[in-house]
C-alpha positions as CSV (number, residue, x, y, z in Angstrom):
1,X,-75.6,-16.4,57.2
2,X,-78.0,-17.6,54.5
3,X,-77.3,-15.7,51.2
4,X,-78.9,-16.2,47.9
5,X,-80.1,-14.9,44.5
6,X,-83.4,-14.6,42.5
7,X,-82.9,-15.3,38.8
8,X,-85.9,-13.8,36.9
9,X,-87.2,-13.4,33.4
10,X,-88.4,-9.7,33.2
11,X,-90.8,-8.3,30.6
12,X,-89.5,-5.1,29.1
13,X,-91.2,-2.1,30.7
14,X,-93.6,-4.1,32.8
15,X,-92.7,-3.2,36.4
16,X,-95.7,-4.5,38.2
17,X,-95.6,-7.7,36.3
18,X,-92.1,-8.1,37.1
19,X,-92.5,-7.4,40.8
20,X,-95.2,-10.1,40.9
21,X,-92.8,-12.6,39.3
22,X,-90.2,-11.9,42.0
23,X,-92.8,-12.2,44.8
24,X,-94.0,-15.5,43.4
25,X,-90.4,-16.8,43.2
26,X,-89.5,-15.6,46.8
27,X,-92.6,-16.4,48.6
28,X,-91.2,-19.4,50.6
29,X,-87.7,-17.9,51.0
30,X,-86.1,-16.9,54.3
31,X,-82.6,-15.6,54.0
32,X,-80.1,-12.9,55.4
33,X,-79.2,-11.5,52.0
34,X,-80.9,-11.9,48.6
35,X,-79.5,-10.4,45.4
36,X,-81.8,-9.6,42.3
37,X,-80.5,-9.0,38.8
38,X,-79.5,-5.7,37.2
39,X,-82.6,-3.8,36.1
40,X,-84.8,-6.6,37.3
41,X,-88.0,-4.7,37.0
42,X,-87.5,-2.8,33.7
43,X,-85.7,-4.9,31.4
44,X,-82.4,-3.8,29.8
45,X,-82.6,-3.2,26.1
46,X,-83.5,0.5,25.5
47,X,-83.8,2.2,22.2
48,X,-83.3,5.6,23.4
49,X,-82.3,7.8,26.4
50,X,-85.9,9.1,26.6
51,X,-87.2,5.6,26.9
52,X,-84.9,4.8,29.7
53,X,-85.8,8.1,31.4
54,X,-89.4,7.2,31.4
55,X,-88.7,4.1,33.5
56,X,-86.4,5.9,35.9
57,X,-87.2,6.7,39.5
58,X,-85.6,8.0,42.6
59,X,-84.1,5.8,45.4
60,X,-87.4,6.2,47.2
61,X,-89.6,5.2,44.4
62,X,-91.8,2.3,43.5
63,X,-88.9,-0.1,43.2
64,X,-87.6,0.9,46.5
65,X,-91.1,0.3,48.0
66,X,-91.2,-3.1,46.4
67,X,-87.7,-4.1,47.7
68,X,-88.7,-3.0,51.2
69,X,-91.7,-5.3,51.0
70,X,-89.7,-8.0,49.8
71,X,-87.2,-7.5,52.6
72,X,-90.1,-7.7,55.1
73,X,-91.4,-10.9,53.5
74,X,-88.0,-12.7,53.4
75,X,-86.2,-11.2,56.5
76,X,-83.4,-10.4,54.1
77,X,-81.1,-7.5,53.1
78,X,-82.2,-7.0,49.4
79,X,-79.9,-5.7,46.7
80,X,-81.3,-5.2,43.2
81,X,-80.9,-3.0,40.1
82,X,-83.0,-0.2,38.8
83,X,-82.8,3.0,36.7
84,X,-82.0,5.8,39.2
85,X,-83.3,9.3,38.5
86,X,-81.2,12.2,40.0
87,X,-82.3,15.5,38.7
88,X,-81.8,15.4,34.9
89,X,-79.5,12.5,35.0
90,X,-80.3,8.8,35.0
91,X,-77.9,6.0,36.3
92,X,-77.7,2.2,36.0
93,X,-77.9,1.7,39.8
94,X,-78.2,-0.9,42.5
95,X,-80.3,-0.4,45.6
96,X,-79.8,-2.0,48.9
97,X,-82.7,-2.1,51.5
98,X,-83.3,-3.8,54.8
99,X,-86.8,-3.9,56.1
100,X,-88.2,-0.4,55.9
101,X,-84.8,1.4,55.2
102,X,-82.7,2.2,52.1
103,X,-79.2,1.3,53.2
104,X,-77.3,2.5,50.0
105,X,-77.2,3.2,46.3
106,X,-74.5,2.2,43.9
107,X,-74.2,3.8,40.5
108,X,-72.4,1.5,37.9
109,X,-69.1,2.9,37.1
110,X,-68.2,0.7,34.1
111,X,-70.9,1.0,31.5
112,X,-71.2,-1.8,28.9
113,X,-71.6,-1.1,25.1
114,X,-74.7,0.9,24.4
115,X,-75.4,1.7,28.0
116,X,-73.1,4.7,27.5
117,X,-75.8,6.2,25.2
118,X,-78.4,5.9,27.9
119,X,-76.9,6.3,31.3
120,X,-74.5,8.7,33.0
121,X,-71.4,7.1,34.5
122,X,-71.5,6.4,38.2
123,X,-70.2,9.2,40.2
124,X,-70.4,7.7,43.8
125,X,-67.5,5.7,45.5
126,X,-67.6,2.0,46.1
127,X,-68.8,1.5,49.7
128,X,-69.3,-1.3,52.0
129,X,-72.3,-1.4,54.3
130,X,-72.5,-3.1,57.6
131,X,-76.1,-4.4,57.9
132,X,-77.8,-7.5,59.4
133,X,-74.6,-8.9,60.7
134,X,-72.7,-8.7,57.3
135,X,-70.3,-6.3,55.5
136,X,-71.7,-6.0,51.9
137,X,-70.4,-4.2,48.9
138,X,-72.3,-3.8,45.5
139,X,-71.2,-3.9,41.9
140,X,-73.1,-4.3,38.8
141,X,-72.6,-6.7,35.8
142,X,-69.7,-5.4,33.6
143,X,-67.8,-4.2,36.8
144,X,-66.6,-7.8,36.9
145,X,-64.3,-7.1,33.9
146,X,-62.2,-4.7,36.1
147,X,-60.5,-6.4,38.9
148,X,-60.1,-3.1,40.7
149,X,-63.8,-3.0,41.5
150,X,-63.8,-6.1,43.7
151,X,-60.5,-5.4,45.1
152,X,-61.6,-1.9,46.2
153,X,-64.6,-3.4,48.0
154,X,-62.5,-6.1,49.5
155,X,-59.9,-3.7,50.8
156,X,-62.7,-1.6,52.3
157,X,-63.8,-4.6,54.3
158,X,-66.5,-6.3,52.2
159,X,-67.2,-10.0,53.2
160,X,-69.8,-10.4,50.5
161,X,-70.2,-8.7,47.0
162,X,-73.8,-8.3,45.8
163,X,-73.3,-8.5,42.1
164,X,-76.6,-7.6,40.1
165,X,-76.1,-8.5,36.5
166,X,-77.6,-8.8,33.1
167,X,-74.9,-10.9,31.4
168,X,-74.6,-11.5,27.8
169,X,-71.1,-12.5,27.4
170,X,-70.1,-16.1,28.6
171,X,-67.1,-15.2,30.7
172,X,-68.3,-13.7,34.0
173,X,-69.3,-16.7,35.9
174,X,-65.8,-18.2,35.5
175,X,-64.2,-14.9,36.2
176,X,-65.9,-14.5,39.6
177,X,-63.9,-17.6,40.7
178,X,-60.8,-15.5,40.2
179,X,-62.4,-12.3,41.7
180,X,-63.3,-14.3,44.9
181,X,-60.1,-16.2,45.1
182,X,-57.9,-13.1,44.8
183,X,-59.7,-11.2,47.4
184,X,-61.1,-14.0,49.6
185,X,-64.6,-12.8,49.5
186,X,-68.0,-14.3,48.8
187,X,-70.0,-13.0,45.9
188,X,-73.5,-13.4,44.7
189,X,-73.9,-12.9,41.0
190,X,-77.6,-12.6,40.3
191,X,-78.3,-12.8,36.5
192,X,-81.6,-12.8,34.5
193,X,-82.7,-15.1,31.6
194,X,-84.5,-14.7,28.4
195,X,-84.0,-12.6,25.1
196,X,-84.7,-9.1,24.3
197,X,-84.8,-7.9,20.7
198,X,-85.3,-4.2,20.5
199,X,-83.9,-1.5,18.3
200,X,-80.5,-2.5,17.1
201,X,-80.0,-5.1,19.8
202,X,-80.7,-8.7,20.1
203,X,-79.5,-9.9,23.6
204,X,-79.8,-13.5,24.9
205,X,-79.0,-13.4,28.7
206,X,-76.9,-16.2,30.1
207,X,-78.7,-17.2,33.4
208,X,-76.3,-19.2,35.4
209,X,-76.6,-17.0,38.6
210,X,-73.8,-18.1,41.0
211,X,-72.6,-17.9,44.5
212,X,-69.0,-18.1,44.8
213,X,-66.9,-18.8,48.0
214,X,-63.7,-17.2,49.2
215,X,-61.4,-19.9,47.7
216,X,-63.2,-19.8,44.4
217,X,-65.5,-22.7,44.9
218,X,-69.0,-22.5,43.4
219,X,-71.4,-22.9,46.1
220,X,-74.6,-22.6,43.8
221,X,-75.2,-22.3,40.0
222,X,-78.5,-21.6,38.4
223,X,-79.8,-23.1,35.1
224,X,-79.2,-21.1,31.8
225,X,-82.8,-20.8,30.8
226,X,-85.0,-21.2,34.0
227,X,-86.0,-18.8,36.7
228,X,-84.5,-19.8,39.9
229,X,-84.1,-19.1,43.6
230,X,-81.1,-20.5,45.5
231,X,-79.6,-19.9,48.9
232,X,-76.5,-21.3,50.8
233,X,-75.4,-21.1,54.3
234,X,-72.1,-19.4,54.8
235,X,-69.7,-18.2,57.6
236,X,-69.2,-14.7,56.4
237,X,-66.5,-14.0,58.9
238,X,-64.2,-16.4,56.9
239,X,-63.7,-13.5,54.5
240,X,-62.1,-11.4,57.3
241,X,-59.0,-13.4,57.1
242,X,-56.8,-12.9,54.0
243,X,-54.1,-15.5,55.1
244,X,-53.2,-18.2,52.7
245,X,-50.7,-19.9,54.9
246,X,-48.4,-18.9,57.8
247,X,-46.2,-16.7,55.5
248,X,-48.6,-15.2,53.0
249,X,-51.4,-12.7,53.5
250,X,-53.2,-11.4,50.3
251,X,-53.4,-7.8,51.4
252,X,-50.2,-7.6,53.5
253,X,-48.1,-9.0,50.6
254,X,-49.2,-6.4,48.1
255,X,-46.3,-4.6,46.6
256,X,-48.1,-1.2,45.7
257,X,-44.8,0.5,44.8
258,X,-44.6,-1.7,41.7
259,X,-48.2,-1.4,40.5
260,X,-49.2,1.2,37.9
């Protein structure tokens, strides 16, 4: 399988311009899975819930339509972040599409910092989707801080974690080495670049999108300050085995009776 990421530099609130940037970056790419950053089309730094609400849309809105067209162009399953509108609530969500179909939506369950002022907490379970010959789970940005997120996806059969992100702390990329090693899964962390100064916030995003292998090896790492597209070829079925040696299996050896 060919899996990869697109690292972009969105302009706040300019969806059509951001769509065009992604298309320009992806125009020569053919892959089986491509992951886009968290909130890749809207920007991240809101000044009010009302402002975030104005950029929200349903899972069949314009962003879904764009992702479907990107899937048709590249042949890939696409996962990317958007502001999801569901009745009177908005969520920091990730959308997975393949060709002309929405495969699934994940709502971020661990909200970071002032996100708690704009978004409702995710209320859907972590799921794994069997699509295009892969078993893919989604998580979003700060979910990396909670090992239960990746572990739950792995226990549910994920071979690959599509990890859409807008990272501002310097720890995640290194942490994903551990997340993949302790679960023997692949992960695609798609981050953005650039700076957003709005309201009380001044965020510099860390770039360095990363593809991590099942033994923690870094298969691809993007620059800190440049847009980037990268793909690698993997055998996703390697993630099906949790065996470390003839006597140790990551999941069979778990001692749940001793865990809090």
